[in-house]
C-alpha positions in Angstrom: 166.2 122.8 117.1 167.4 122.9 113.5 169.7 120.6 111.6 172.9 122.4 112.6 171.9 122.2 116.3 171.2 118.5 115.9 174.7 117.7 114.8 176.3 120.2 117.1 174.5 118.6 120.0 175.4 115.1 118.7 179.1 116.0 118.5 179.0 117.5 122.0 177.3 114.3 123.3 180.0 112.0 122.0 183.0 114.1 123.2 185.2 112.4 125.9 183.7 113.7 129.2 186.3 112.3 131.7 189.4 114.1 130.4 190.3 115.3 133.9 190.5 111.8 135.3 192.4 110.6 132.3 194.9 113.4 132.7 195.4 112.7 136.4 196.1 109.0 135.7 198.4 109.8 132.8 200.5 112.2 134.9 200.7 109.8 137.8 202.0 107.0 135.5 204.4 109.4 133.8 205.7 110.7 137.2 206.3 107.2 138.5 208.2 106.0 135.4 210.2 109.2 135.2 211.1 108.8 138.9 212.4 105.2 138.4 214.0 105.6 134.9 215.0 109.2 134.4 215.6 110.5 138.0 213.0 113.2 137.6 209.5 113.7 139.1 208.1 115.3 135.9 204.6 114.3 135.1 204.8 115.2 131.4 208.4 114.5 130.2 209.1 111.4 128.0 205.4 110.4 127.6 202.9 110.8 124.7 199.3 110.2 124.1 198.9 108.0 121.0 196.1 106.1 119.4 192.7 107.7 118.9 193.1 109.8 122.1 196.4 111.2 120.8 194.8 112.0 117.5 191.9 113.7 119.3 189.4 111.4 117.6 188.3 109.2 120.6 184.7 109.4 121.8 183.0 109.0 125.2 182.9 105.4 126.2 186.2 104.4 124.6 188.0 101.7 126.6 191.7 101.7 125.7 193.9 104.7 126.1 197.3 104.3 124.5 200.4 106.1 125.7 204.1 105.7 124.8 206.7 106.2 127.5 210.3 106.8 126.3 213.0 105.0 128.2 216.7 105.8 128.2 218.6 104.2 125.3 221.0 102.6 127.8 218.1 100.3 128.8 217.7 99.2 125.1 221.3 98.2 125.0 221.0 96.2 128.2 217.8 94.3 127.3 218.8 93.8 123.7 221.8 91.8 124.9 219.7 89.6 127.2 220.1 85.8 127.0 216.5 84.9 126.3 213.5 87.2 125.9 214.9 90.6 126.9 211.7 92.2 125.7 209.6 90.3 128.2 212.1 91.2 131.0 211.8 94.9 130.0 208.0 94.8 130.3 208.3 93.2 133.7 210.6 95.9 134.9 208.3 98.6 133.7 205.3 96.8 135.2 207.0 96.6 138.6 207.5 100.4 138.5 203.9 101.1 137.7 202.8 98.8 140.5 204.5 101.2 142.9 201.7 103.8 142.1 198.8 101.5 141.4 199.4 98.6 143.7 195.7 97.7 144.1 194.9 98.0 140.3 194.9 95.1 137.9 198.1 95.4 135.9 199.3 93.1 133.2 202.3 92.9 130.9 201.9 91.0 127.8 202.7 91.3 124.1 203.9 94.9 123.7 202.1 96.8 126.5 201.6 97.3 130.2 197.9 97.2 130.8 196.5 99.1 133.7 192.8 98.4 134.1 190.7 100.8 136.2 187.3 100.1 137.8 185.5 102.7 135.5 186.3 100.5 132.4 189.2 102.5 131.0 192.4 100.6 130.4 195.7 102.4 130.0 198.0 100.6 127.6 201.5 101.8 128.2 204.1 101.1 125.5 207.6 101.4 126.8 209.7 102.5 123.9 213.1 103.9 122.7 213.2 107.0 120.5 215.0 106.7 117.2 217.1 109.5 115.7 214.4 110.2 113.0 211.4 110.4 115.5 210.0 106.9 115.4 210.0 104.5 118.3 211.3 101.0 118.9 209.1 99.0 121.3 209.4 95.5 122.8 207.4 92.6 121.3 207.5 89.6 123.6 205.9 87.2 121.2 207.9 84.4 119.4 210.9 84.7 121.6 211.1 88.5 121.6 211.8 91.2 119.0 211.7 94.9 118.5 208.8 96.6 116.6 208.6 100.1 115.1 205.9 102.7 115.5 205.7 106.3 114.3 202.7 108.0 115.8 203.8 111.6 115.8 203.4 112.2 112.0 199.9 110.7 112.2 198.9 113.0 115.0 200.3 116.0 113.2 198.7 115.0 109.8 195.2 114.8 111.4 195.7 118.1 113.2 196.8 119.9 110.1 194.0 118.6 107.9 191.4 119.3 110.5 192.6 122.9 110.6 192.5 123.2 106.8 189.0 121.7 106.7 187.3 124.2 109.0 187.8 121.8 111.9 185.4 119.3 110.3 187.7 116.2 110.1 187.9 115.4 113.8 184.1 115.6 114.3 183.7 113.3 111.2 186.1 110.8 112.8 184.2 110.9 116.0 180.7 110.6 114.4 181.9 107.5 112.5 183.1 105.9 115.7 179.6 106.3 117.0 178.3 104.6 113.8 180.9 101.9 114.2 179.7 101.2 117.7 176.0 101.3 116.9 176.3 99.1 113.8 179.2 96.9 115.0 181.3 97.8 111.9 184.5 95.8 111.5 186.9 98.8 111.3 189.7 99.9 113.6 189.9 103.5 114.8 193.0 104.2 112.7 191.2 103.0 109.5 188.3 105.3 110.2 190.7 108.2 110.6 192.7 107.3 107.5 189.6 107.1 105.3 188.1 110.3 106.8 191.4 112.0 106.2 191.4 111.0 102.5 187.7 111.8 102.0 187.7 115.3 103.4 190.6 116.5 101.3 188.4 116.6 98.2 185.0 117.1 99.8 183.5 120.2 98.3 181.8 121.5 101.5 184.8 121.0 103.8 184.9 124.8 104.6 181.3 124.7 105.8 179.8 124.2 109.3 177.3 121.9 111.1 174.6 122.8 108.7 176.3 120.6 106.1 177.0 117.7 108.4 174.1 115.7 107.0 175.7 115.9 103.6 179.1 115.1 105.1 177.9 111.9 106.7 176.0 110.9 103.5 178.9 111.5 101.2 181.4 109.8 103.5 179.1 106.7 103.7 179.1 106.6 100.0 182.9 107.0 100.0 183.2 104.0 102.3 180.8 101.9 100.3 182.9 102.5 97.2 186.1 101.2 98.7 187.2 98.0 97.0 186.0 94.9 98.9 189.2 93.0 98.2 191.5 95.7 99.5 193.7 94.4 102.3 195.3 97.6 103.6 195.4 101.4 103.4 198.2 103.9 104.3 197.9 105.9 107.5 198.3 109.7 107.2 201.6 111.1 108.1 203.4 107.8 109.0 202.4 105.9 105.8 202.2 102.7 107.8 199.9 99.9 106.8 196.4 100.0 108.2 194.8 96.6 107.7 191.2 95.7 107.0 189.3 93.9 109.8 186.4 92.8 107.6 183.9 94.0 105.0 182.4 97.3 106.1 181.2 98.4 102.7 177.7 97.0 102.9 176.9 98.6 106.2 178.2 101.9 104.9 175.9 101.5 101.8 173.0 100.7 104.0 173.6 103.9 106.1 174.1 105.9 102.9 170.6 105.0 101.9 169.2 105.7 105.4 170.9 109.1 105.3 169.2 109.8 102.0 165.9 109.1 103.7 166.8 111.4 106.6 167.7 114.2 104.2 164.5 113.7 102.3 162.5 114.2 105.5 164.6 117.4 106.3 163.9 118.9 102.9 160.2 118.1 102.8 157.7 120.9 102.9 156.6 121.0 105.6 159.8 119.5 107.2 159.4 116.2 108.9 162.0 116.8 111.6 160.9 114.0 113.9 161.2 111.4 111.1 164.6 112.8 110.1 166.0 112.6 113.6 164.7 109.0 113.9 166.7 108.1 110.8 169.9 109.7 112.1 169.4 107.9 115.4 169.1 104.7 113.4 172.5 105.3 112.0 174.3 106.8 115.1 172.4 105.6 118.1 171.0 107.3 121.1 173.7 110.0 121.3 172.0 111.7 118.4 169.3 114.0 119.9 165.6 113.2 119.9 
């Protein structure tokens, strides 16, 4: 098995495997909410995958699936005029609807989301929201007496999709591989920050039109790109939406450490004769057991 096959197998190993179960649950939630709030039994209308799953950058083992459900604007007017925390009342109304479908499942309503926790470890976080005229969404925030927040996921999803297409479909695998690294090294980075920095990096990466045979270089160069981010930087701008993506801690030193390990892996790959076993051990040190033996 050569280098290209190692990374191809790795990318296959970390793909989300339970998409069918996720889709079934997503459709059941959507159908229930449409029945109660839109007088239709559609299992697709008014809902949207967001977060890493919506951007197609989630990996197997992820725990939180984010979805937005659009409510009629008449409900916004009603709950905005509430005496007290109308946002909390709105979340409770949506929670009651979801309970009709998942009566035996743990369901919570707090902050901005309805949390539906399933026994297999996946939690659906449903954000009830109202569509603005320019495509963003208002959502309820129950904290500090209640307010309305703003989110704009569609341009982020589209920006990732377009740049992935123009980089020979290499952006999405990079985002997924770096999630495996984050998990293996406990890196203090949110998923959107990984996607944001990968989006920036691949635009200028000189081998972005290549295939799996260059993935060792892609990982090496991206680790260096991460290591060179300013340590005092507080936020970056998300692709598409331009929203703030805040730092969760210093990730640069772990990126530099893995840059050095990747150099060792590549040295083993290019040795004559090749030291494939040693190279794969180094990549597994970076990415964990999903990388092939």
